[in-house]
N, C-alpha and C positions, 0 to 999 in steps of 0.2 A: 424472217429466212435470214436474215445479212448471220444474225447470233449464230444459226445450226451450223455458215460456211466455218465459217471462223471454228466452230469445233470441231466440227471436217478437216480444217487444216490443221489446226495443231494435231489430231492425232493421226493424220498422214506423214507430217515430221517428226512426232516421238516416231512412228513404226521405220520411216527410212533411216532415222538414226543409229535407231535401238539393231536396224538389221546391218548398218555401214560396218565396213572394215576400219576400224580407230587409226591414221596413220601417228603413230607417237614420235616416231623415229626413225632416220634416216643411216643405213649401212654403209660402208663403203669395205669393199673388198680389189684383193689385187695378189696377183699368183704365190703361193704357199713357199717363205725362202727353203723349206727342208723338205718340199718335196714341189714342183715346179709343175705336174704335172694337177695340181686340186689348188682349188684358194681360199685365203682365210681373209677373215673379218680382219680388217689395218685402222676402226674405229667405227664409231656411231657419233651422233649428234643431235640431241631436243631438232626435231621437224620445224618447227614455230616457239619463238617465244612466248612466254609467259603472258597472258595478258592483250598480246599482237591482237588478237579478235574473237568476237566475242562468238564467231560460227570456229566448230569443230574443224579439221581436213577429214576427210570423208574418202570412200571409194563405194559407189554403188554399183551393182554392173548394170550395164545399158539395157541388157533383155530384163531386168526387174523394176525399172524404170519404166520401160513399157507396159509391163503388168500391171502397177498401180495405174497407167495413165489409162488401162481397157476395161478394168476394173470403176473406178472412177467413169469412165463413158456411160460403163454396163449400168450399172448407180440411178447416174444421171436421167440416163432413159429409159427405166423403170419408174422412177419417180414423178418424168413429167409426162410419161403413158398414164399414170394415175390422175395425177392433175386433169389432162385431157378429157378420160372420160368419163372423171367426176362432173365433169364441166357439161360436158357432152347431153349427161341422163340429166343433168338440173334443171 
């Protein structure tokens, strides 16, 4: 059972990382010198240093996180109900 859970966790992580927005750089903005009613990018930098962390800086919508949790709970309920029914019938 432990191996199956680890496989499920890896699959979930892969889906999360694939679906998330990867933050690679940060941009800075200021009023456009030619037209003060507009903004212009004044610079950009790398978000994090290379090799700083093994984990990527990603953003995932909170509603999507709730979806993943709901799906996971629904799957667990179905699995447990099958196990309980199988034990009850034997």
